[in-house]
C-alpha positions in Angstrom: -15.9 19.2 -30.7 -17.4 19.3 -27.3 -19.3 22.2 -25.7 -17.1 23.9 -23.1 -19.5 22.9 -20.4 -20.1 19.3 -21.5 -18.5 16.4 -19.6 -15.4 14.7 -21.0 -15.9 11.2 -22.4 -13.4 8.4 -22.0 -12.9 8.2 -25.8 -12.3 12.0 -26.1 -9.7 11.8 -23.3 -8.0 8.9 -25.0 -7.9 10.9 -28.3 -6.4 13.9 -26.5 -3.7 11.7 -24.9 -2.9 10.2 -28.4 -2.7 13.7 -29.9 -0.1 14.7 -27.4 1.8 11.4 -27.7 2.0 11.9 -31.5 2.9 15.6 -31.2 5.5 15.2 -28.4 6.6 11.6 -28.3 7.9 9.9 -25.1 11.5 10.7 -24.3 14.4 9.2 -22.4 15.3 5.7 -21.5 12.2 5.4 -19.3 10.0 6.7 -22.2 8.4 9.4 -20.2 5.2 10.9 -21.5 5.2 14.6 -22.3 3.7 16.8 -19.5 0.4 17.2 -21.4 -0.1 13.5 -22.0 0.9 12.7 -18.4 -1.6 15.2 -17.0 -4.4 13.6 -19.0 -3.3 10.1 -18.1 -4.3 10.6 -14.5 -8.0 11.3 -15.0 -8.0 8.6 -17.8 -6.7 6.0 -15.4 -9.1 7.2 -12.7 -12.0 6.8 -15.1 -11.0 3.3 -16.1 -10.6 2.2 -12.5 -14.1 3.7 -11.6 -15.7 2.3 -14.8 -16.8 5.9 -15.6 -17.9 6.9 -19.1 -17.8 10.7 -18.4 -15.9 13.1 -16.2 -17.0 16.7 -15.4 -14.5 19.2 -16.8 -14.2 20.8 -13.4 -12.7 17.5 -12.1 -9.6 17.9 -14.3 -6.4 19.5 -12.8 -5.4 22.8 -14.3 -2.6 21.1 -16.4 -5.0 18.4 -17.7 -7.7 21.0 -18.5 -5.2 23.1 -20.4 -3.9 20.1 -22.4 -7.5 19.0 -23.2 -8.5 22.5 -24.3 -5.4 22.8 -26.5 -6.3 19.4 -28.1 -9.9 20.7 -28.7 -8.5 23.9 -30.3 -6.3 21.8 -32.6 -9.4 19.8 -33.7 -11.2 23.0 -34.3 -8.4 24.3 -36.5 -8.1 21.1 -38.4 
């Protein structure tokens, strides 16, 4: 579990995406990601393209931040 002020690592972001993919699988013929996974996929792709290992939490969109925080809450409750 990360501190609320700590940067987000690439592995943590990947775990959060996988959590949402398992919880709300892709739907439709085009296998669309759920809104939460899609929101997290944007900063994930940006980090990969930039070869970044961490991302400040403030850099996340509101939707991505909410999805990430919900994932963290689920980990805390596990």
